[in-house]
PADREN-11128 format. One record per residue (C-alpha): x, y, z; residue number from 1. Coordinates in steps of 0.05 Angstrom, whole numbers, plus 5000, padded with zeros to 4 digits. Example, Ala and Ser with C-alpha at 12.3 -4.5 7.8 and 13.67 -1.06 7.14 Angstrom:
BEGIN
<u=5246&v=4910&w=5156&k=1>
<u=5273&v=4979&w=5143&k=2>
***
This chain:
BEGIN
<u=0415&v=9362&w=8102&k=1>
<u=0392&v=9291&w=8111&k=2>
<u=0412&v=9251&w=8174&k=3>
<u=0485&v=9228&w=8166&k=4>
<u=0502&v=9287&w=8122&k=5>
<u=0533&v=9355&w=8138&k=6>
<u=0530&v=9422&w=8102&k=7>
<u=0599&v=9443&w=8075&k=8>
<u=0615&v=9509&w=8042&k=9>
<u=0656&v=9512&w=7979&k=10>
<u=0703&v=9569&w=7966&k=11>
<u=0725&v=9543&w=7899&k=12>
<u=0665&v=9563&w=7858&k=13>
<u=0667&v=9630&w=7822&k=14>
<u=0595&v=9642&w=7841&k=15>
<u=0615&v=9655&w=7914&k=16>
<u=0594&v=9615&w=7975&k=17>
<u=0554&v=9554&w=7956&k=18>
<u=0529&v=9500&w=8002&k=19>
<u=0542&v=9427&w=7987&k=20>
<u=0515&v=9368&w=8025&k=21>
<u=0570&v=9318&w=8040&k=22>
<u=0563&v=9250&w=8073&k=23>
<u=0596&v=9247&w=8141&k=24>
<u=0628&v=9181&w=8120&k=25>
<u=0660&v=9217&w=8061&k=26>
<u=0692&v=9266&w=8109&k=27>
<u=0718&v=9209&w=8152&k=28>
<u=0759&v=9174&w=8099&k=29>
<u=0817&v=9187&w=8053&k=30>
<u=0803&v=9201&w=7979&k=31>
<u=0839&v=9136&w=7963&k=32>
<u=0781&v=9099&w=7994&k=33>
<u=0726&v=9137&w=7956&k=34>
<u=0678&v=9099&w=7911&k=35>
<u=0659&v=9126&w=7843&k=36>
<u=0601&v=9169&w=7867&k=37>
<u=0643&v=9201&w=7923&k=38>
<u=0700&v=9214&w=7875&k=39>
<u=0654&v=9247&w=7824&k=40>
<u=0623&v=9290&w=7880&k=41>
<u=0692&v=9312&w=7902&k=42>
<u=0715&v=9329&w=7832&k=43>
<u=0651&v=9369&w=7819&k=44>
<u=0662&v=9406&w=7884&k=45>
<u=0732&v=9422&w=7860&k=46>
<u=0702&v=9456&w=7800&k=47>
<u=0697&v=9402&w=7746&k=48>
<u=0630&v=9398&w=7711&k=49>
<u=0588&v=9337&w=7695&k=50>
<u=0619&v=9330&w=7626&k=51>
<u=0689&v=9329&w=7657&k=52>
<u=0673&v=9272&w=7704&k=53>
<u=0628&v=9231&w=7658&k=54>
<u=0685&v=9186&w=7633&k=55>
<u=0705&v=9170&w=7705&k=56>
<u=0634&v=9154&w=7724&k=57>
<u=0624&v=9111&w=7662&k=58>
<u=0689&v=9073&w=7677&k=59>
<u=0669&v=9064&w=7750&k=60>
<u=0734&v=9094&w=7773&k=61>
<u=0750&v=9097&w=7847&k=62>
<u=0795&v=9146&w=7884&k=63>
<u=0850&v=9093&w=7889&k=64>
<u=0849&v=9080&w=7814&k=65>
<u=0849&v=9154&w=7795&k=66>
<u=0910&v=9167&w=7840&k=67>
<u=0951&v=9114&w=7803&k=68>
<u=0942&v=9144&w=7734&k=69>
<u=0989&v=9194&w=7702&k=70>
<u=0967&v=9248&w=7653&k=71>
<u=0978&v=9205&w=7591&k=72>
<u=0938&v=9148&w=7622&k=73>
<u=0882&v=9195&w=7640&k=74>
<u=0879&v=9217&w=7568&k=75>
<u=0884&v=9147&w=7539&k=76>
<u=0839&v=9107&w=7586&k=77>
<u=0786&v=9160&w=7597&k=78>
<u=0790&v=9194&w=7530&k=79>
<u=0802&v=9261&w=7562&k=80>
<u=0835&v=9319&w=7526&k=81>
<u=0902&v=9342&w=7554&k=82>
<u=0873&v=9404&w=7588&k=83>
<u=0821&v=9362&w=7626&k=84>
<u=0872&v=9310&w=7646&k=85>
<u=0914&v=9368&w=7675&k=86>
<u=0854&v=9390&w=7716&k=87>
<u=0849&v=9320&w=7746&k=88>
<u=0922&v=9325&w=7764&k=89>
<u=0904&v=9379&w=7814&k=90>
<u=0872&v=9326&w=7857&k=91>
<u=0935&v=9283&w=7852&k=92>
<u=0978&v=9343&w=7870&k=93>
<u=0935&v=9359&w=7930&k=94>
<u=0937&v=9288&w=7956&k=95>
<u=1012&v=9280&w=7945&k=96>
<u=1023&v=9338&w=7993&k=97>
<u=0969&v=9314&w=8041&k=98>
<u=1001&v=9245&w=8044&k=99>
<u=1070&v=9275&w=8054&k=100>
<u=1044&v=9312&w=8115&k=101>
<u=1005&v=9253&w=8144&k=102>
<u=1037&v=9206&w=8192&k=103>
<u=0997&v=9145&w=8169&k=104>
<u=0980&v=9118&w=8100&k=105>
<u=0911&v=9139&w=8075&k=106>
<u=0898&v=9179&w=8138&k=107>
<u=0828&v=9211&w=8135&k=108>
<u=0847&v=9275&w=8172&k=109>
<u=0909&v=9318&w=8183&k=110>
<u=0919&v=9345&w=8253&k=111>
<u=0944&v=9415&w=8269&k=112>
<u=1007&v=9384&w=8299&k=113>
<u=1023&v=9345&w=8235&k=114>
<u=1012&v=9405&w=8190&k=115>
<u=1052&v=9451&w=8236&k=116>
<u=1111&v=9403&w=8240&k=117>
<u=1111&v=9394&w=8164&k=118>
<u=1110&v=9469&w=8152&k=119>
<u=1169&v=9479&w=8200&k=120>
<u=1206&v=9423&w=8166&k=121>
<u=1196&v=9460&w=8099&k=122>
<u=1232&v=9521&w=8127&k=123>
<u=1175&v=9562&w=8158&k=124>
<u=1186&v=9596&w=8224&k=125>
<u=1138&v=9578&w=8279&k=126>
<u=1101&v=9644&w=8269&k=127>
<u=1096&v=9634&w=8193&k=128>
<u=1069&v=9563&w=8204&k=129>
<u=1017&v=9591&w=8252&k=130>
<u=0997&v=9645&w=8202&k=131>
<u=0990&v=9593&w=8146&k=132>
<u=0948&v=9549&w=8191&k=133>
<u=0904&v=9608&w=8210&k=134>
<u=0893&v=9622&w=8136&k=135>
<u=0875&v=9550&w=8123&k=136>
<u=0827&v=9547&w=8181&k=137>
<u=0789&v=9608&w=8157&k=138>
<u=0792&v=9596&w=8082&k=139>
<u=0789&v=9521&w=8076&k=140>
<u=0757&v=9494&w=8139&k=141>
<u=0713&v=9556&w=8153&k=142>
<u=0727&v=9543&w=8227&k=143>
<u=0782&v=9580&w=8264&k=144>
<u=0782&v=9528&w=8320&k=145>
<u=0784&v=9466&w=8276&k=146>
<u=0835&v=9416&w=8304&k=147>
<u=0842&v=9379&w=8238&k=148>
<u=0827&v=9380&w=8164&k=149>
<u=0796&v=9324&w=8124&k=150>
<u=0823&v=9301&w=8058&k=151>
<u=0758&v=9325&w=8026&k=152>
<u=0768&v=9396&w=8054&k=153>
<u=0841&v=9395&w=8035&k=154>
<u=0826&v=9376&w=7963&k=155>
<u=0767&v=9423&w=7953&k=156>
<u=0808&v=9479&w=7983&k=157>
<u=0872&v=9459&w=7946&k=158>
<u=0877&v=9527&w=7910&k=159>
<u=0875&v=9564&w=7976&k=160>
<u=0923&v=9514&w=8008&k=161>
<u=0972&v=9521&w=7951&k=162>
<u=0969&v=9597&w=7951&k=163>
<u=0977&v=9602&w=8027&k=164>
<u=1040&v=9560&w=8023&k=165>
<u=1068&v=9599&w=7964&k=166>
<u=1058&v=9666&w=7999&k=167>
<u=1104&v=9641&w=8054&k=168>
<u=1154&v=9607&w=8007&k=169>
<u=1135&v=9535&w=8023&k=170>
<u=1154&v=9489&w=7967&k=171>
<u=1092&v=9444&w=7964&k=172>
<u=1117&v=9406&w=7903&k=173>
<u=1144&v=9348&w=7946&k=174>
***
């Protein structure tokens, strides 16, 4: 990777492990603060293809703007069919949960403590919360000692996050 970039692994692609170069500045800010190019890169890493994100790029949509739109607005303003608008809603779902866990608005990273306290507040025992966090560290962050998770990692790994919570009966639909 170029200076100022890090190699991140994506677990969301059906083709298996695939390296993606991500700007360190992208990892240090909340999706709400993403510009158009960063938003497009995130959505493509989440599995949307170039055709899916073309309307967002053409409109110059930022992360903050995308988060404000509902499914009907995504369809109307961006000319997306319903099934593609639903795919964009995954990002909104991921960030709604991320923001519910965070202690500050538009926080770039969630700490272990914040995530653990939220899981316990959702009815998990301490041991269940620890097991979920262990799953997230290995599947989403690819680092068993990671002290925090970025909004990028959370969103890219949303499928894993959602399934880990559902396995332990956590209602993530906050």
